[in-house]
C-alpha positions in Angstrom: 79.2 105.7 66.0 80.4 109.1 67.3 80.3 109.5 71.2 77.9 111.6 72.9 78.8 115.0 74.3 77.5 113.5 78.0 80.1 110.3 77.0 83.0 112.7 76.2 82.2 115.1 79.3 82.1 112.1 81.4 85.6 111.1 80.4 87.0 114.4 80.6 85.8 114.5 84.2 87.6 111.6 84.8 91.1 113.3 84.0 90.5 117.1 83.9 89.2 118.8 87.0 85.6 119.6 86.4 86.2 118.2 83.1 87.1 121.6 81.3 90.1 123.7 81.5 88.5 127.0 82.0 85.7 127.0 84.5 82.9 128.5 82.4 82.8 125.8 80.1 81.6 123.6 82.4 78.1 125.0 82.2 77.9 125.9 85.9 76.0 129.2 85.4 73.4 127.7 83.1 73.4 123.8 84.2 73.0 121.0 81.7 75.9 119.0 79.6 78.4 121.4 77.4 78.7 120.3 73.4 82.4 119.4 72.9 83.2 121.2 70.0 84.9 119.4 66.9 85.0 122.2 64.3 84.3 125.2 63.3 83.7 127.8 60.3 82.7 130.9 59.5 79.7 132.2 62.0 79.1 128.1 62.8 80.5 125.6 65.1 79.9 121.8 65.3 79.8 119.5 68.1 81.1 115.9 68.3 77.5 114.5 67.6 77.5 116.5 64.5 75.2 119.4 65.3 75.9 122.6 63.9 75.3 126.2 65.8 75.6 129.5 64.9 78.1 130.5 67.2 78.0 133.9 69.5 80.8 133.0 71.8 83.5 133.5 69.1 86.3 131.9 71.4 85.5 134.8 74.0 86.5 137.3 71.3 89.2 136.4 69.0 87.1 135.1 66.0 86.5 138.8 64.9 86.8 137.6 61.0 84.8 134.3 61.8 86.3 130.8 62.6 88.8 129.2 60.4 89.1 132.4 58.1 91.2 131.4 55.2 93.8 133.9 55.3 94.6 133.3 58.7 94.6 129.7 58.4 96.8 129.8 55.5 99.1 131.9 57.9 99.2 129.5 60.3 99.8 126.6 57.9 102.9 128.4 56.2 104.3 129.5 59.9 103.9 126.0 61.0 105.7 124.4 58.1 108.6 127.0 58.7 108.8 125.8 62.5 106.3 125.5 65.5 108.9 127.6 68.0 112.2 128.8 68.1 113.1 130.2 71.4 114.6 132.8 69.1 113.7 136.4 67.9 111.6 136.2 64.5 110.2 139.0 62.0 106.8 138.1 62.7 106.6 139.2 66.5 108.1 142.6 65.3 105.5 142.8 62.6 102.5 142.3 64.7 104.0 144.8 67.4 104.3 147.2 64.5 100.5 146.4 63.8 99.6 146.8 67.3 101.6 150.4 67.5 100.0 151.7 64.3 96.5 151.4 65.9 97.5 152.4 69.4 100.5 154.9 68.9 100.4 155.3 72.8 101.5 152.1 73.0 105.1 153.2 72.4 106.8 149.9 73.2 104.8 146.5 73.4 106.0 143.3 74.9 104.4 140.3 73.9 103.4 137.5 76.5 101.0 134.2 76.0 97.9 135.4 78.0 96.0 138.3 79.3 96.9 136.9 82.9 100.5 137.3 82.0 100.0 140.7 80.5 98.3 142.2 83.3 100.8 140.4 85.7 103.7 142.3 84.0 101.7 145.9 84.2 101.4 145.2 88.0 104.9 144.7 88.2 105.7 147.4 85.9 103.5 149.9 87.9 105.0 149.2 91.4 108.7 149.3 89.9 108.1 153.0 88.5 106.3 154.3 91.3 107.9 152.4 94.3 104.4 151.8 95.9 102.7 148.7 96.4 98.9 149.1 96.4 96.9 148.7 93.5 93.0 149.7 92.8 90.7 147.7 90.9 87.0 147.8 90.4 84.6 144.9 91.5 83.1 143.0 88.4 86.3 143.8 86.4 88.2 140.6 85.5 92.0 140.8 84.5 93.0 137.1 84.6 93.8 135.1 87.3 96.4 137.2 88.9 96.5 136.8 92.8 96.4 140.2 93.9 93.4 140.7 91.2 91.5 137.7 92.4 90.5 139.8 95.4 87.0 140.7 96.5 85.8 144.1 98.5 86.7 144.7 102.0 83.9 146.2 104.3 84.5 149.9 103.4 85.0 151.7 100.2 88.6 152.5 100.6 89.7 149.4 102.9 92.1 146.7 101.5 90.6 143.4 99.8 90.0 140.2 101.0 91.3 136.9 99.2 88.7 136.3 96.5 89.9 132.7 95.6 91.3 129.6 97.7 94.8 129.8 97.6 95.2 133.6 97.3 97.0 134.7 100.8 95.4 137.4 102.8 98.7 139.4 102.3 98.6 139.1 98.8 95.0 140.3 98.7 95.7 143.1 100.9 97.7 145.1 98.4 94.5 145.6 96.3 91.7 148.1 97.0 88.3 146.7 95.2 85.8 149.7 94.7 82.7 149.6 92.8 82.9 150.3 89.2 81.5 153.8 87.9 81.8 155.5 91.2 84.4 158.1 90.8 83.8 159.5 94.4 84.9 155.9 95.7 88.0 156.4 93.6 88.8 159.7 95.1 87.9 158.6 98.6 90.7 155.6 97.9 93.4 158.0 96.9 92.5 160.8 99.9 93.0 157.7 102.3 96.0 155.7 100.4 97.3 158.0 97.8 101.1 157.8 98.2 100.9 153.8 98.8 98.7 153.3 95.5 100.7 152.5 92.4 98.2 152.1 89.9 94.5 151.9 89.0 93.7 148.9 86.6 90.2 149.1 84.6 88.6 147.0 82.0 88.4 149.9 79.3 84.5 148.9 78.8 84.0 146.0 81.3 82.5 142.5 80.0 83.2 140.2 82.6 80.2 141.0 84.8 78.0 141.3 81.5 78.6 144.7 79.8 78.6 147.7 81.8 79.8 150.4 79.8 81.8 153.3 81.5 79.7 156.4 82.0 80.8 159.2 80.2 83.9 160.9 81.2 84.7 158.0 83.7 87.8 156.5 82.3 89.1 160.2 81.5 88.9 161.0 85.3 90.5 157.8 86.2 93.4 159.2 84.0 93.2 162.7 85.5 93.2 161.1 89.2 96.0 158.8 88.6 98.0 161.7 87.3 97.5 163.9 90.2 98.5 161.4 92.5 101.6 159.9 90.6 100.0 156.7 90.0 99.7 154.6 86.7 96.6 154.0 84.8 96.5 150.7 83.3 93.7 149.9 80.9 93.0 146.4 80.2 92.0 145.7 76.6 92.5 142.2 76.4 88.7 141.8 75.6 88.1 145.2 73.9 91.2 145.8 72.1 90.9 145.7 68.4 87.4 144.0 69.0 85.0 146.9 69.2 86.8 149.0 66.8 90.3 149.5 64.8 91.9 151.0 67.8 90.0 149.1 70.5 88.0 151.2 73.2 90.9 153.6 73.4 90.1 154.6 69.9 86.5 155.3 70.7 87.4 157.5 73.7 90.9 158.3 74.8 92.0 158.8 71.1 89.0 161.1 70.7 89.5 163.1 73.9 93.4 163.5 73.8 94.3 161.0 76.6 96.1 157.7 77.1 96.7 155.2 80.0 100.1 154.6 80.9 100.0 150.7 80.2 97.5 149.0 78.0 97.0 145.1 78.0 95.8 143.1 74.9 95.0 139.8 74.0 92.3 137.6 72.1 92.3 139.2 68.7 95.8 140.1 68.2 96.2 136.1 68.5 93.4 135.5 66.1 92.5 132.3 67.9 96.3 131.3 69.0 97.8 132.2 72.7 99.0 135.8 72.1 98.8 138.8 74.6 100.7 141.9 75.1 101.7 144.8 77.8 102.4 148.1 76.0 102.4 151.6 76.9 105.0 154.7 77.8 108.4 154.0 76.6 110.0 155.0 79.4 107.8 152.5 81.6 108.0 149.5 79.1 112.0 150.2 79.0 112.2 149.1 82.9 111.7 145.8 81.4 114.5 143.4 81.3 116.7 143.2 79.4 117.0 146.9 79.4 115.6 147.4 82.7 115.7 145.8 86.3 111.8 144.4 86.1 112.1 140.4 85.2 109.7 139.0 82.7 110.3 136.1 80.4 108.5 133.4 78.6 109.7 130.2 76.5 106.7 130.7 74.2 106.0 134.6 74.1 105.8 135.6 70.5 105.4 132.0 69.4 105.6 132.2 65.4 102.8 130.4 64.5 100.7 132.2 67.0 102.0 135.6 66.1 101.2 134.8 62.5 97.8 134.0 63.2 97.4 137.4 65.0 99.3 139.5 62.3 96.7 137.8 59.5 93.9 138.9 61.9 94.9 142.3 62.2 95.7 143.1 58.6 92.4 141.5 57.5 90.1 143.6 60.2 89.8 146.7 58.1 86.7 149.2 58.0 84.3 146.8 56.5 84.7 144.3 58.9 84.1 146.5 61.9 81.3 148.2 60.0 79.9 144.6 59.1 80.4 143.5 62.9 78.7 146.6 64.3 75.6 146.1 61.8 75.4 142.5 62.9 75.6 143.7 66.7 73.0 146.2 66.3 70.7 143.9 64.5 71.2 141.0 66.9 70.5 143.5 70.1 67.4 144.8 68.5 65.9 141.2 67.8 66.4 140.1 71.4 64.9 143.2 72.8 62.0 142.9 70.5 61.6 139.2 71.2 61.8 139.6 75.1 59.6 142.7 75.0 56.8 140.3 73.0 57.1 138.0 75.8 56.6 140.4 78.8 60.3 139.9 80.2 61.6 143.2 81.9 65.2 143.8 80.8 68.1 146.2 79.7 70.4 145.6 76.7 73.9 146.9 77.6 76.4 147.1 74.8 79.8 148.6 74.5 80.6 148.8 70.9 79.6 145.6 69.4 79.6 143.5 72.5 76.7 143.5 74.4 74.5 141.5 77.2 71.3 141.2 78.5 70.4 142.1 82.2 67.0 140.7 83.2 64.6 142.2 85.8 62.3 145.2 86.4 65.2 147.1 88.2 67.7 146.8 85.2 64.9 147.6 83.1 64.6 150.9 84.7 68.2 152.1 85.1 70.2 149.4 83.7 73.4 148.1 85.6 76.2 150.4 86.3 78.0 148.3 88.5 78.7 144.7 89.9 76.2 145.0 92.7 73.4 146.1 90.3 74.5 143.2 88.0 74.2 140.8 91.0 70.6 142.0 91.8 69.4 141.3 88.3 67.2 138.3 87.7 69.9 136.5 86.1 68.3 133.0 87.2 65.9 133.8 83.8 69.2 133.3 81.6 69.6 129.5 82.1 66.1 128.5 80.2 66.5 131.5 77.8 70.1 130.1 77.0 68.9 126.3 76.5 66.2 127.2 74.4 68.5 128.7 72.1 70.6 126.0 72.3 68.3 123.7 71.4 67.5 125.6 68.3 71.2 125.7 67.4 72.3 128.5 68.7 75.2 128.6 70.9 75.2 131.7 73.4 77.9 132.6 76.2 77.0 129.9 78.8 76.5 132.5 81.6 74.7 135.7 82.1 77.5 137.5 83.0 79.5 137.1 79.8 79.5 139.2 76.6 77.8 138.3 73.4 79.9 138.1 70.3 79.3 138.5 66.6 81.9 138.5 63.8 82.3 139.6 60.0 81.0 136.2 59.3 77.5 136.6 60.7 75.7 137.0 57.6 72.0 137.3 56.9 71.7 133.7 57.0 73.3 133.6 60.4 71.2 136.2 61.9 68.2 134.9 60.7 68.6 131.7 62.1 69.3 133.3 65.4 66.1 135.7 65.1 64.0 132.3 64.5 65.2 131.0 67.9 64.6 134.1 69.8 60.8 134.1 70.5 60.9 130.4 72.0 63.7 131.6 74.1 62.2 134.6 75.5 59.0 132.6 76.7 61.5 130.2 78.5 62.7 133.5 80.3 59.3 134.7 81.0 58.5 131.5 82.5 61.5 131.0 84.5 61.4 131.0 88.4 64.2 131.4 91.0 65.7 128.3 92.3 
């Protein structure tokens, strides 16, 4: 007899902190017991109890083609048969980097790492080395991995230095970060006016999707590019989540490519690993060549450019063509419209926010009136409605992200049957949201 999710979770909690290896998986934002997944294929995942769900998490982004895409699985199997890890250069690393550069030519040099956290950590180290400065500007609600300096919370004023945002982060490290409200260009200008000669870089999610989806207002990223150039700081555009997920060239392809600007550095992840651990930092050649062994900035990783992982990423990028992006965009649009219709029918005030194919729901009359343009506005939403909404979907066989502050993901495998199953589950979920009350 198969174990239950509750039994498996209880055992996991006895040996793993919280029973999970990444906090959101513990269902802290929505309550209940998380399903432990046993397999996945296409648009579906199956838990240890044998229950199937239409998946809207997609491994938090990498499953652009759908789970266990045959071409990706074949590439992984062939690579694994040749050897799991060499600790030496392989041609697949170079091929993956070439595929990234083909999509984002501004990433003139690219260094592969294993996680998005490593990529942002390396980008910050490069920025400080290039500029000889210490301070970094980030935005409240933007997530760049668990780098100490970026786990910071806003201080008492717009241009003040930050406070630690996690236990174990020292005040001295947090004080190297200035945390500003997102989409507030005046706040960035004030920070540069006060601290300009000390600011090494501004780091931003290209289109934030870790506080829910909060897209940049038109011209915002271009203005950040202008300000950083004026003050001699670097612009780091974090596309770990959006890169090659929202389009052929990521968010930069939707904005910077069309507007004629590029950041100094990009960080990539998720899709470039096809579900396996691969991330990257890339950008201007002169900046990237500060990295060892060419330059004085040290960065290394035993598993960086792992041959199995890079094979998965390369196969994913090779198959992510215009048809895939069109299919994903169409599925996202259909689903957004279905969620909006169901919530409207149930009388639930809300805003649907999206960036490319990524989207999330902001509940409440305030959100319905003006949306949420920054983290403070997100926090002010009626996010307590999300838990009942989520569980009603889960009960109907739809696995949405287990937090109101995460993006929803569709894939090229979300066909009419999968989308119809989600649509059938939405009315009951919308009623659950309507009937919810704050704790």
